[in-house]
N, CA, C, O and the ligand as a Tripos MOL2 file, in Angstrom:
@<TRIPOS>MOLECULE
protein
  289   287    73     0     0
PROTEIN
NO_CHARGES

@<TRIPOS>ATOM
      1 N         108.9950  -24.2380  144.7110 N.3       1 MET1
      2 CA        107.9960  -23.2260  144.3880 C.3       1 MET1
      3 C         108.4550  -22.3760  143.2000 C.2       1 MET1
      4 O         107.6380  -21.9540  142.3820 O.2       1 MET1
      5 N         109.7510  -22.1300  143.1110 N.am      2 TYR2
      6 CA        110.2720  -21.3410  141.9960 C.3       2 TYR2
      7 C         110.8090  -22.2350  140.8840 C.2       2 TYR2
      8 O         110.5240  -22.0120  139.7070 O.2       2 TYR2
      9 N         111.6060  -23.2730  141.2710 N.am      3 CYS3
     10 CA        112.2490  -24.0800  140.2460 C.3       3 CYS3
     11 C         111.5090  -25.3950  140.0180 C.2       3 CYS3
     12 O         111.9200  -26.1900  139.1730 O.2       3 CYS3
     13 N         110.4170  -25.6420  140.7630 N.am      4 GLN4
     14 CA        109.6030  -26.8600  140.6130 C.3       4 GLN4
     15 C         110.3530  -28.1170  141.0290 C.2       4 GLN4
     16 O         109.9430  -29.2230  140.6750 O.2       4 GLN4
     17 N         111.4440  -27.9680  141.7720 N.am      5 GLY5
     18 CA        112.2010  -29.1120  142.2500 C.3       5 GLY5
     19 C         111.4220  -29.8920  143.3030 C.2       5 GLY5
     20 O         110.4750  -29.3730  143.8930 O.2       5 GLY5
     21 N         111.8200  -31.1290  143.5340 N.am      6 LEU6
     22 CA        111.1700  -31.9800  144.5280 C.3       6 LEU6
     23 C         111.5170  -31.4940  145.9340 C.2       6 LEU6
     24 O         112.6840  -31.2720  146.2540 O.2       6 LEU6
     25 N         110.4910  -31.3310  146.7660 N.am      7 MET7
     26 CA        110.7060  -30.8540  148.1250 C.3       7 MET7
     27 C         110.8130  -32.0310  149.0800 C.2       7 MET7
     28 O         109.9850  -32.9410  149.0430 O.2       7 MET7
     29 N         111.8250  -32.0160  149.9330 N.am      8 GLN8
     30 CA        112.0130  -33.0650  150.9300 C.3       8 GLN8
     31 C         112.0460  -32.4630  152.3180 C.2       8 GLN8
     32 O         112.5370  -31.3510  152.5140 O.2       8 GLN8
     33 N         111.5080  -33.2190  153.3000 N.am      9 ARG9
     34 CA        111.5380  -32.7740  154.6860 C.3       9 ARG9
     35 C         112.9760  -32.8100  155.1790 C.2       9 ARG9
     36 O         113.6900  -33.7870  154.9520 O.2       9 ARG9
     37 N         113.3980  -31.7610  155.8450 N.am     10 GLY10
     38 CA        114.7560  -31.7260  156.3720 C.3      10 GLY10
     39 C         114.9060  -30.5990  157.3750 C.2      10 GLY10
     40 O         113.9460  -30.2120  158.0410 O.2      10 GLY10
     41 N         116.1080  -30.0800  157.4770 N.am     11 PHE11
     42 CA        116.3810  -28.9740  158.3860 C.3      11 PHE11
     43 C         117.1520  -27.8940  157.6510 C.2      11 PHE11
     44 O         117.9500  -28.1730  156.7550 O.2      11 PHE11
     45 N         116.9000  -26.6630  158.0430 N.am     12 ALA12
     46 CA        117.6070  -25.5470  157.4210 C.3      12 ALA12
     47 C         118.0200  -24.5510  158.4960 C.2      12 ALA12
     48 O         117.3090  -24.3610  159.4820 O.2      12 ALA12
     49 N         119.1770  -23.9140  158.3000 N.am     13 PRO13
     50 CA        119.5560  -22.8500  159.2310 C.3      13 PRO13
     51 C         118.6630  -21.6370  159.0260 C.2      13 PRO13
     52 O         118.1620  -21.4040  157.9250 O.2      13 PRO13
     53 N         118.4660  -20.8680  160.0860 N.am     14 LEU14
     54 CA        117.6220  -19.6750  159.9850 C.3      14 LEU14
     55 C         118.3030  -18.5320  160.7260 C.2      14 LEU14
     56 O         118.6830  -18.6690  161.8890 O.2      14 LEU14
     57 N         118.4520  -17.4140  160.0440 N.am     15 HIS15
     58 CA        119.0790  -16.2430  160.6470 C.3      15 HIS15
     59 C         118.0780  -15.0990  160.6610 C.2      15 HIS15
     60 O         117.4370  -14.7960  159.6550 O.2      15 HIS15
     61 N         117.9610  -14.4780  161.8170 N.am     16 ILE16
     62 CA        117.0360  -13.3550  161.9400 C.3      16 ILE16
     63 C         117.8020  -12.1380  162.4490 C.2      16 ILE16
     64 O         118.4220  -12.1810  163.5110 O.2      16 ILE16
     65 N         117.7520  -11.0550  161.6800 N.am     17 ASP17
     66 CA        118.3920   -9.8090  162.0810 C.3      17 ASP17
     67 C         117.3390   -8.8650  162.6370 C.2      17 ASP17
     68 O         116.4020   -8.4750  161.9390 O.2      17 ASP17
     69 N         117.5060   -8.5070  163.8940 N.am     18 ARG18
     70 CA        116.5810   -7.5570  164.5060 C.3      18 ARG18
     71 C         117.3530   -6.2930  164.8450 C.2      18 ARG18
     72 O         118.5830   -6.2640  164.7990 O.2      18 ARG18
     73 N         116.6140   -5.2630  165.1820 N.am     19 ASN19
     74 CA        117.2550   -4.0140  165.5790 C.3      19 ASN19
     75 C         117.9590   -4.2110  166.9210 C.2      19 ASN19
     76 O         117.3140   -4.2550  167.9680 O.2      19 ASN19
     77 N         119.2900   -4.3280  166.8790 N.am     20 GLY20
     78 CA        120.0540   -4.4430  168.1170 C.3      20 GLY20
     79 C         120.5450   -5.8340  168.4420 C.2      20 GLY20
     80 O         121.4160   -5.9860  169.2990 O.2      20 GLY20
     81 N         120.0170   -6.8600  167.7860 N.am     21 TYR21
     82 CA        120.4960   -8.2140  168.0360 C.3      21 TYR21
     83 C         120.1800   -9.1340  166.8480 C.2      21 TYR21
     84 O         119.3430   -8.8240  166.0000 O.2      21 TYR21
     85 N         120.8690  -10.2560  166.8200 N.am     22 HIS22
     86 CA        120.6940  -11.2200  165.7350 C.3      22 HIS22
     87 C         120.5320  -12.6100  166.3300 C.2      22 HIS22
     88 O         121.1780  -12.9510  167.3200 O.2      22 HIS22
     89 N         119.6640  -13.4080  165.7190 N.am     23 VAL23
     90 CA        119.4290  -14.7640  166.2000 C.3      23 VAL23
     91 C         119.7190  -15.7370  165.0690 C.2      23 VAL23
     92 O         119.2490  -15.5500  163.9470 O.2      23 VAL23
     93 N         120.5020  -16.7880  165.3640 N.am     24 SER24
     94 CA        120.7930  -17.8220  164.3750 C.3      24 SER24
     95 C         120.3710  -19.1840  164.9040 C.2      24 SER24
     96 O         120.8290  -19.6110  165.9630 O.2      24 SER24
     97 N         119.5140  -19.8540  164.1820 N.am     25 PHE25
     98 CA        119.1500  -21.2350  164.4890 C.3      25 PHE25
     99 C         119.9620  -22.1430  163.5630 C.2      25 PHE25
    100 O         120.0490  -21.8990  162.3600 O.2      25 PHE25
    101 N         120.5490  -23.1820  164.1340 N.am     26 GLU26
    102 CA        121.3640  -24.0790  163.3110 C.3      26 GLU26
    103 C         120.5070  -24.9630  162.4150 C.2      26 GLU26
    104 O         120.8530  -25.2100  161.2590 O.2      26 GLU26
    105 N         119.3810  -25.4400  162.9570 N.am     27 ALA27
    106 CA        118.5690  -26.3820  162.1890 C.3      27 ALA27
    107 C         117.1060  -26.2750  162.5890 C.2      27 ALA27
    108 O         116.6990  -26.7360  163.6550 O.2      27 ALA27
    109 N         116.3250  -25.6550  161.7090 N.am     28 VAL28
    110 CA        114.8810  -25.5470  161.8970 C.3      28 VAL28
    111 C         114.2130  -26.5270  160.9330 C.2      28 VAL28
    112 O         114.5960  -26.5930  159.7650 O.2      28 VAL28
    113 N         113.2110  -27.2960  161.4040 N.am     29 PRO29
    114 CA        112.5210  -28.2120  160.4760 C.3      29 PRO29
    115 C         111.9530  -27.4470  159.2890 C.2      29 PRO29
    116 O         111.2890  -26.4260  159.4630 O.2      29 PRO29
    117 N         112.2130  -27.9400  158.0870 N.am     30 ALA30
    118 CA        111.8030  -27.2200  156.8810 C.3      30 ALA30
    119 C         111.6760  -28.1800  155.7090 C.2      30 ALA30
    120 O         112.0840  -29.3390  155.7870 O.2      30 ALA30
    121 N         111.1010  -27.6770  154.6180 N.am     31 TRP31
    122 CA        111.1100  -28.4000  153.3500 C.3      31 TRP31
    123 C         112.2880  -27.8960  152.5460 C.2      31 TRP31
    124 O         112.4680  -26.6890  152.3840 O.2      31 TRP31
    125 N         113.0880  -28.8150  152.0430 N.am     32 ILE32
    126 CA        114.2700  -28.4380  151.2830 C.3      32 ILE32
    127 C         114.1000  -28.8740  149.8300 C.2      32 ILE32
    128 O         113.7190  -30.0140  149.5610 O.2      32 ILE32
    129 N         114.3800  -27.9730  148.9030 N.am     33 CYS33
    130 CA        114.3080  -28.2950  147.4810 C.3      33 CYS33
    131 C         115.5230  -29.1420  147.1080 C.2      33 CYS33
    132 O         116.6640  -28.7340  147.3280 O.2      33 CYS33
    133 N         115.2690  -30.3350  146.5380 N.am     34 THR34
    134 CA        116.3730  -31.2330  146.1840 C.3      34 THR34
    135 C         117.1170  -30.7130  144.9500 C.2      34 THR34
    136 O         118.2160  -31.1790  144.6520 O.2      34 THR34
    137 N         116.5360  -29.7690  144.2440 N.am     35 GLN35
    138 CA        117.1520  -29.2540  143.0210 C.3      35 GLN35
    139 C         118.0430  -28.0390  143.2720 C.2      35 GLN35
    140 O         119.1840  -28.0010  142.8120 O.2      35 GLN35
    141 N         117.5180  -27.0330  144.0110 N.am     36 CYS36
    142 CA        118.2900  -25.8000  144.1880 C.3      36 CYS36
    143 C         118.6700  -25.5510  145.6480 C.2      36 CYS36
    144 O         119.4320  -24.6290  145.9410 O.2      36 CYS36
    145 N         118.1450  -26.3660  146.5630 N.am     37 GLY37
    146 CA        118.5300  -26.2260  147.9640 C.3      37 GLY37
    147 C         117.7520  -25.1620  148.7220 C.2      37 GLY37
    148 O         118.0220  -24.9210  149.8980 O.2      37 GLY37
    149 N         116.7920  -24.5260  148.0660 N.am     38 ALA38
    150 CA        115.9790  -23.5220  148.7410 C.3      38 ALA38
    151 C         115.1900  -24.1750  149.8770 C.2      38 ALA38
    152 O         114.7700  -25.3260  149.7620 O.2      38 ALA38
    153 N         114.9900  -23.4440  150.9670 N.am     39 SER39
    154 CA        114.2710  -24.0110  152.0960 C.3      39 SER39
    155 C         113.0070  -23.2140  152.3900 C.2      39 SER39
    156 O         112.9820  -21.9910  152.2540 O.2      39 SER39
    157 N         111.9570  -23.9270  152.7950 N.am     40 TYR40
    158 CA        110.6930  -23.3000  153.1320 C.3      40 TYR40
    159 C         110.2530  -23.7900  154.5040 C.2      40 TYR40
    160 O         110.0670  -24.9870  154.7260 O.2      40 TYR40
    161 N         110.0940  -22.8480  155.4090 N.am     41 ILE41
    162 CA        109.6950  -23.1920  156.7720 C.3      41 ILE41
    163 C         108.1810  -23.0830  156.8760 C.2      41 ILE41
    164 O         107.5890  -22.0990  156.4320 O.2      41 ILE41
    165 N         107.5590  -24.0960  157.4630 N.am     42 GLU42
    166 CA        106.0970  -24.1420  157.5360 C.3      42 GLU42
    167 C         105.5600  -23.3320  158.7170 C.2      42 GLU42
    168 O         106.2830  -22.9330  159.6300 O.2      42 GLU42
    169 N         104.2380  -23.1140  158.6380 N.am     43 GLU43
    170 CA        103.5480  -22.2370  159.5810 C.3      43 GLU43
    171 C         103.7950  -22.5480  161.0680 C.2      43 GLU43
    172 O         104.0640  -21.6200  161.8310 O.2      43 GLU43
    173 N         103.7150  -23.8180  161.5130 N.am     44 PRO44
    174 CA        103.9190  -24.0800  162.9570 C.3      44 PRO44
    175 C         105.2990  -23.6380  163.4410 C.2      44 PRO44
    176 O         105.4380  -23.0930  164.5360 O.2      44 PRO44
    177 N         106.3180  -23.8800  162.6100 N.am     45 GLU45
    178 CA        107.6850  -23.4850  162.9830 C.3      45 GLU45
    179 C         107.8400  -21.9640  162.9220 C.2      45 GLU45
    180 O         108.5050  -21.3620  163.7650 O.2      45 GLU45
    181 N         107.2130  -21.3530  161.9070 N.am     46 VAL46
    182 CA        107.2620  -19.8950  161.7840 C.3      46 VAL46
    183 C         106.6520  -19.2530  163.0240 C.2      46 VAL46
    184 O         107.2000  -18.2960  163.5700 O.2      46 VAL46
    185 N         105.5010  -19.7930  163.4700 N.am     47 GLN47
    186 CA        104.8260  -19.2230  164.6370 C.3      47 GLN47
    187 C         105.6560  -19.4150  165.8960 C.2      47 GLN47
    188 O         105.7100  -18.5350  166.7550 O.2      47 GLN47
    189 N         106.3080  -20.5820  165.9990 N.am     48 GLU48
    190 CA        107.1760  -20.8510  167.1520 C.3      48 GLU48
    191 C         108.3090  -19.8310  167.2030 C.2      48 GLU48
    192 O         108.6180  -19.2800  168.2590 O.2      48 GLU48
    193 N         108.9190  -19.5890  166.0530 N.am     49 VAL49
    194 CA        110.0160  -18.6230  165.9840 C.3      49 VAL49
    195 C         109.4990  -17.2180  166.3080 C.2      49 VAL49
    196 O         110.1700  -16.4520  166.9990 O.2      49 VAL49
    197 N         108.3000  -16.8810  165.8040 N.am     50 GLN50
    198 CA        107.7420  -15.5510  166.0470 C.3      50 GLN50
    199 C         107.4650  -15.3080  167.5230 C.2      50 GLN50
    200 O         107.6960  -14.2120  168.0330 O.2      50 GLN50
    201 N         106.9600  -16.3510  168.2190 N.am     51 SER51
    202 CA        106.6960  -16.1670  169.6480 C.3      51 SER51
    203 C         108.0090  -16.0260  170.4170 C.2      51 SER51
    204 O         108.0740  -15.3150  171.4190 O.2      51 SER51
    205 N         109.0720  -16.7210  169.9320 N.am     52 MET52
    206 CA        110.4000  -16.5560  170.5310 C.3      52 MET52
    207 C         110.8900  -15.1270  170.3550 C.2      52 MET52
    208 O         111.4260  -14.5230  171.2830 O.2      52 MET52
    209 N         110.6980  -14.5900  169.1390 N.am     53 MET53
    210 CA        111.1830  -13.2420  168.8510 C.3      53 MET53
    211 C         110.4350  -12.2050  169.6870 C.2      53 MET53
    212 O         111.0170  -11.2130  170.1260 O.2      53 MET53
    213 N         109.1240  -12.4460  169.9070 N.am     54 GLU54
    214 CA        108.3530  -11.5170  170.7390 C.3      54 GLU54
    215 C         108.8930  -11.4830  172.1620 C.2      54 GLU54
    216 O         109.0060  -10.4230  172.7770 O.2      54 GLU54
    217 N         109.2290  -12.6840  172.6770 N.am     55 ALA55
    218 CA        109.7910  -12.7650  174.0280 C.3      55 ALA55
    219 C         111.1540  -12.0770  174.0730 C.2      55 ALA55
    220 O         111.4750  -11.3820  175.0370 O.2      55 ALA55
    221 N         111.9570  -12.2780  173.0180 N.am     56 LEU56
    222 CA        113.2770  -11.6490  172.9570 C.3      56 LEU56
    223 C         113.1610  -10.1300  172.8510 C.2      56 LEU56
    224 O         113.9440   -9.3980  173.4550 O.2      56 LEU56
    225 N         112.1740   -9.6620  172.0780 N.am     57 ASP57
    226 CA        111.9690   -8.2180  171.9390 C.3      57 ASP57
    227 C         111.6740   -7.5870  173.2930 C.2      57 ASP57
    228 O         112.1750   -6.5090  173.6100 O.2      57 ASP57
    229 N         110.8380   -8.2850  174.1020 N.am     58 LYS58
    230 CA        110.5030   -7.7580  175.4280 C.3      58 LYS58
    231 C         111.7470   -7.7110  176.3020 C.2      58 LYS58
    232 O         111.9770   -6.7390  177.0210 O.2      58 LYS58
    233 N         112.5530   -8.7810  176.2320 N.am     59 SER59
    234 CA        113.7680   -8.8450  177.0520 C.3      59 SER59
    235 C         114.7750   -7.7900  176.6370 C.2      59 SER59
    236 O         115.3750   -7.1290  177.4840 O.2      59 SER59
    237 N         114.9620   -7.6290  175.3230 N.am     60 THR60
    238 CA        115.9490   -6.6550  174.8650 C.3      60 THR60
    239 C         115.4760   -5.2340  175.1620 C.2      60 THR60
    240 O         116.2940   -4.3460  175.3980 O.2      60 THR60
    241 N         114.1560   -5.0150  175.1510 N.am     61 ALA61
    242 CA        113.6230   -3.6970  175.4920 C.3      61 ALA61
    243 C         113.9830   -3.3610  176.9350 C.2      61 ALA61
    244 O         114.3400   -2.2260  177.2490 O.2      61 ALA61
    245 N         113.8830   -4.3750  177.8200 N.am     62 ARG62
    246 CA        114.2670   -4.1490  179.2210 C.3      62 ARG62
    247 C         115.7640   -3.8750  179.3240 C.2      62 ARG62
    248 O         116.1920   -3.0190  180.0980 O.2      62 ARG62
    249 N         116.5680   -4.6150  178.5320 N.am     63 LEU63
    250 CA        118.0150   -4.4050  178.5570 C.3      63 LEU63
    251 C         118.3760   -2.9990  178.1070 C.2      63 LEU63
    252 O         119.2290   -2.3430  178.7040 O.2      63 LEU63
    253 N         117.7100   -2.5390  177.0370 N.am     64 LYS64
    254 CA        117.9920   -1.2120  176.4990 C.3      64 LYS64
    255 C         117.6950   -0.1300  177.5340 C.2      64 LYS64
    256 O         118.3840    0.8870  177.6090 O.2      64 LYS64
    257 N         116.6390   -0.3770  178.3390 N.am     65 ALA65
    258 CA        116.2370    0.6090  179.3330 C.3      65 ALA65
    259 C         117.3170    0.8130  180.3850 C.2      65 ALA65
    260 O         117.3680    1.8580  181.0340 O.2      65 ALA65
    261 N         118.1890   -0.1930  180.5560 N.am     66 THR66
    262 CA        119.2220   -0.0860  181.5800 C.3      66 THR66
    263 C         120.6060    0.1150  180.9720 C.2      66 THR66
    264 O         121.6120    0.1130  181.6810 O.2      66 THR66
    265 N         120.6470    0.2910  179.6380 N.am     67 THR67
    266 CA        121.9340    0.4870  178.9790 C.3      67 THR67
    267 C         122.4590    1.8900  179.2310 C.2      67 THR67
    268 O         121.7180    2.8660  179.1170 O.2      67 THR67
    269 N         123.7230    1.9880  179.5700 N.am     68 ILE68
    270 CA        124.3470    3.3000  179.7780 C.3      68 ILE68
    271 C         124.5550    3.9550  178.4100 C.2      68 ILE68
    272 O         125.1910    3.3600  177.5390 O.2      68 ILE68
    273 N         124.0360    5.1590  178.2060 N.am     69 PRO69
    274 CA        124.1760    5.8210  176.9020 C.3      69 PRO69
    275 C         125.6450    6.0370  176.5440 C.2      69 PRO69
    276 O         126.4590    6.4270  177.3810 O.2      69 PRO69
    277 N         125.9560    5.7710  175.2820 N.am     70 VAL70
    278 CA        127.3230    5.9780  174.8030 C.3      70 VAL70
    279 C         127.4420    7.4130  174.2990 C.2      70 VAL70
    280 O         126.6230    7.8680  173.5010 O.2      70 VAL70
    281 N         128.4550    8.1140  174.7630 N.am     71 ALA71
    282 CA        128.6670    9.4960  174.3340 C.3      71 ALA71
    283 C         128.9560    9.5480  172.8410 C.2      71 ALA71
    284 O         129.7740    8.7820  172.3330 O.2      71 ALA71
    285 N         128.2860   10.4480  172.1450 N.am     72 ALA72
    286 CA        128.4540   10.5510  170.6900 C.3      72 ALA72
    287 C         129.8130   11.1530  170.3360 C.2      72 ALA72
    288 O         130.1290   11.3150  169.1580 O.2      72 ALA72
    289 ZN        114.3230  -25.3360  143.9450 Zn       73 ZN73
@<TRIPOS>BOND
     1     1     2 1
     2     2     3 1
     3     3     4 2
     4     3     5 am
     5     5     6 1
     6     6     7 1
     7     7     8 2
     8     7     9 am
     9     9    10 1
    10    10    11 1
    11    11    12 2
    12    11    13 am
    13    13    14 1
    14    14    15 1
    15    15    16 2
    16    15    17 am
    17    17    18 1
    18    18    19 1
    19    19    20 2
    20    19    21 am
    21    21    22 1
    22    22    23 1
    23    23    24 2
    24    23    25 am
    25    25    26 1
    26    26    27 1
    27    27    28 2
    28    27    29 am
    29    29    30 1
    30    30    31 1
    31    31    32 2
    32    31    33 am
    33    33    34 1
    34    34    35 1
    35    35    36 2
    36    35    37 am
    37    37    38 1
    38    38    39 1
    39    39    40 2
    40    39    41 am
    41    41    42 1
    42    42    43 1
    43    43    44 2
    44    43    45 am
    45    45    46 1
    46    46    47 1
    47    47    48 2
    48    47    49 am
    49    49    50 1
    50    50    51 1
    51    51    52 2
    52    51    53 am
    53    53    54 1
    54    54    55 1
    55    55    56 2
    56    55    57 am
    57    57    58 1
    58    58    59 1
    59    59    60 2
    60    59    61 am
    61    61    62 1
    62    62    63 1
    63    63    64 2
    64    63    65 am
    65    65    66 1
    66    66    67 1
    67    67    68 2
    68    67    69 am
    69    69    70 1
    70    70    71 1
    71    71    72 2
    72    71    73 am
    73    73    74 1
    74    74    75 1
    75    75    76 2
    76    75    77 am
    77    77    78 1
    78    78    79 1
    79    79    80 2
    80    79    81 am
    81    81    82 1
    82    82    83 1
    83    83    84 2
    84    83    85 am
    85    85    86 1
    86    86    87 1
    87    87    88 2
    88    87    89 am
    89    89    90 1
    90    90    91 1
    91    91    92 2
    92    91    93 am
    93    93    94 1
    94    94    95 1
    95    95    96 2
    96    95    97 am
    97    97    98 1
    98    98    99 1
    99    99   100 2
   100    99   101 am
   101   101   102 1
   102   102   103 1
   103   103   104 2
   104   103   105 am
   105   105   106 1
   106   106   107 1
   107   107   108 2
   108   107   109 am
   109   109   110 1
   110   110   111 1
   111   111   112 2
   112   111   113 am
   113   113   114 1
   114   114   115 1
   115   115   116 2
   116   115   117 am
   117   117   118 1
   118   118   119 1
   119   119   120 2
   120   119   121 am
   121   121   122 1
   122   122   123 1
   123   123   124 2
   124   123   125 am
   125   125   126 1
   126   126   127 1
   127   127   128 2
   128   127   129 am
   129   129   130 1
   130   130   131 1
   131   131   132 2
   132   131   133 am
   133   133   134 1
   134   134   135 1
   135   135   136 2
   136   135   137 am
   137   137   138 1
   138   138   139 1
   139   139   140 2
   140   139   141 am
   141   141   142 1
   142   142   143 1
   143   143   144 2
   144   143   145 am
   145   145   146 1
   146   146   147 1
   147   147   148 2
   148   147   149 am
   149   149   150 1
   150   150   151 1
   151   151   152 2
   152   151   153 am
   153   153   154 1
   154   154   155 1
   155   155   156 2
   156   155   157 am
   157   157   158 1
   158   158   159 1
   159   159   160 2
   160   159   161 am
   161   161   162 1
   162   162   163 1
   163   163   164 2
   164   163   165 am
   165   165   166 1
   166   166   167 1
   167   167   168 2
   168   167   169 am
   169   169   170 1
   170   170   171 1
   171   171   172 2
   172   171   173 am
   173   173   174 1
   174   174   175 1
   175   175   176 2
   176   175   177 am
   177   177   178 1
   178   178   179 1
   179   179   180 2
   180   179   181 am
   181   181   182 1
   182   182   183 1
   183   183   184 2
   184   183   185 am
   185   185   186 1
   186   186   187 1
   187   187   188 2
   188   187   189 am
   189   189   190 1
   190   190   191 1
   191   191   192 2
   192   191   193 am
   193   193   194 1
   194   194   195 1
   195   195   196 2
   196   195   197 am
   197   197   198 1
   198   198   199 1
   199   199   200 2
   200   199   201 am
   201   201   202 1
   202   202   203 1
   203   203   204 2
   204   203   205 am
   205   205   206 1
   206   206   207 1
   207   207   208 2
   208   207   209 am
   209   209   210 1
   210   210   211 1
   211   211   212 2
   212   211   213 am
   213   213   214 1
   214   214   215 1
   215   215   216 2
   216   215   217 am
   217   217   218 1
   218   218   219 1
   219   219   220 2
   220   219   221 am
   221   221   222 1
   222   222   223 1
   223   223   224 2
   224   223   225 am
   225   225   226 1
   226   226   227 1
   227   227   228 2
   228   227   229 am
   229   229   230 1
   230   230   231 1
   231   231   232 2
   232   231   233 am
   233   233   234 1
   234   234   235 1
   235   235   236 2
   236   235   237 am
   237   237   238 1
   238   238   239 1
   239   239   240 2
   240   239   241 am
   241   241   242 1
   242   242   243 1
   243   243   244 2
   244   243   245 am
   245   245   246 1
   246   246   247 1
   247   247   248 2
   248   247   249 am
   249   249   250 1
   250   250   251 1
   251   251   252 2
   252   251   253 am
   253   253   254 1
   254   254   255 1
   255   255   256 2
   256   255   257 am
   257   257   258 1
   258   258   259 1
   259   259   260 2
   260   259   261 am
   261   261   262 1
   262   262   263 1
   263   263   264 2
   264   263   265 am
   265   265   266 1
   266   266   267 1
   267   267   268 2
   268   267   269 am
   269   269   270 1
   270   270   271 1
   271   271   272 2
   272   271   273 am
   273   273   274 1
   274   274   275 1
   275   275   276 2
   276   275   277 am
   277   277   278 1
   278   278   279 1
   279   279   280 2
   280   279   281 am
   281   281   282 1
   282   282   283 1
   283   283   284 2
   284   283   285 am
   285   285   286 1
   286   286   287 1
   287   287   288 2
@<TRIPOS>SUBSTRUCTURE
     1 MET1         2 RESIDUE 1 A MET
     2 TYR2         6 RESIDUE 1 A TYR
     3 CYS3        10 RESIDUE 1 A CYS
     4 GLN4        14 RESIDUE 1 A GLN
     5 GLY5        18 RESIDUE 1 A GLY
     6 LEU6        22 RESIDUE 1 A LEU
     7 MET7        26 RESIDUE 1 A MET
     8 GLN8        30 RESIDUE 1 A GLN
     9 ARG9        34 RESIDUE 1 A ARG
    10 GLY10       38 RESIDUE 1 A GLY
    11 PHE11       42 RESIDUE 1 A PHE
    12 ALA12       46 RESIDUE 1 A ALA
    13 PRO13       50 RESIDUE 1 A PRO
    14 LEU14       54 RESIDUE 1 A LEU
    15 HIS15       58 RESIDUE 1 A HIS
    16 ILE16       62 RESIDUE 1 A ILE
    17 ASP17       66 RESIDUE 1 A ASP
    18 ARG18       70 RESIDUE 1 A ARG
    19 ASN19       74 RESIDUE 1 A ASN
    20 GLY20       78 RESIDUE 1 A GLY
    21 TYR21       82 RESIDUE 1 A TYR
    22 HIS22       86 RESIDUE 1 A HIS
    23 VAL23       90 RESIDUE 1 A VAL
    24 SER24       94 RESIDUE 1 A SER
    25 PHE25       98 RESIDUE 1 A PHE
    26 GLU26      102 RESIDUE 1 A GLU
    27 ALA27      106 RESIDUE 1 A ALA
    28 VAL28      110 RESIDUE 1 A VAL
    29 PRO29      114 RESIDUE 1 A PRO
    30 ALA30      118 RESIDUE 1 A ALA
    31 TRP31      122 RESIDUE 1 A TRP
    32 ILE32      126 RESIDUE 1 A ILE
    33 CYS33      130 RESIDUE 1 A CYS
    34 THR34      134 RESIDUE 1 A THR
    35 GLN35      138 RESIDUE 1 A GLN
    36 CYS36      142 RESIDUE 1 A CYS
    37 GLY37      146 RESIDUE 1 A GLY
    38 ALA38      150 RESIDUE 1 A ALA
    39 SER39      154 RESIDUE 1 A SER
    40 TYR40      158 RESIDUE 1 A TYR
    41 ILE41      162 RESIDUE 1 A ILE
    42 GLU42      166 RESIDUE 1 A GLU
    43 GLU43      170 RESIDUE 1 A GLU
    44 PRO44      174 RESIDUE 1 A PRO
    45 GLU45      178 RESIDUE 1 A GLU
    46 VAL46      182 RESIDUE 1 A VAL
    47 GLN47      186 RESIDUE 1 A GLN
    48 GLU48      190 RESIDUE 1 A GLU
    49 VAL49      194 RESIDUE 1 A VAL
    50 GLN50      198 RESIDUE 1 A GLN
    51 SER51      202 RESIDUE 1 A SER
    52 MET52      206 RESIDUE 1 A MET
    53 MET53      210 RESIDUE 1 A MET
    54 GLU54      214 RESIDUE 1 A GLU
    55 ALA55      218 RESIDUE 1 A ALA
    56 LEU56      222 RESIDUE 1 A LEU
    57 ASP57      226 RESIDUE 1 A ASP
    58 LYS58      230 RESIDUE 1 A LYS
    59 SER59      234 RESIDUE 1 A SER
    60 THR60      238 RESIDUE 1 A THR
    61 ALA61      242 RESIDUE 1 A ALA
    62 ARG62      246 RESIDUE 1 A ARG
    63 LEU63      250 RESIDUE 1 A LEU
    64 LYS64      254 RESIDUE 1 A LYS
    65 ALA65      258 RESIDUE 1 A ALA
    66 THR66      262 RESIDUE 1 A THR
    67 THR67      266 RESIDUE 1 A THR
    68 ILE68      270 RESIDUE 1 A ILE
    69 PRO69      274 RESIDUE 1 A PRO
    70 VAL70      278 RESIDUE 1 A VAL
    71 ALA71      282 RESIDUE 1 A ALA
    72 ALA72      286 RESIDUE 1 A ALA
    73 ZN73       289 GROUP 0 **** ****
């Protein structure tokens, strides 16, 4: 998209930093640029990851509710 390189179907790692936790996927299906190595994740995979993050947000919210406050 930026360098006009040929895109090939492959897998790419994906890291998501959220408030309070981080998620790393080793290999998400993606298009990989054969020229610069840039990766583009398509809509179905993006939506799958987003629904995962929503579930994780709910779980972490419950965890936070039971976390013992740390004295400042
Ligand atoms: Zn490229």
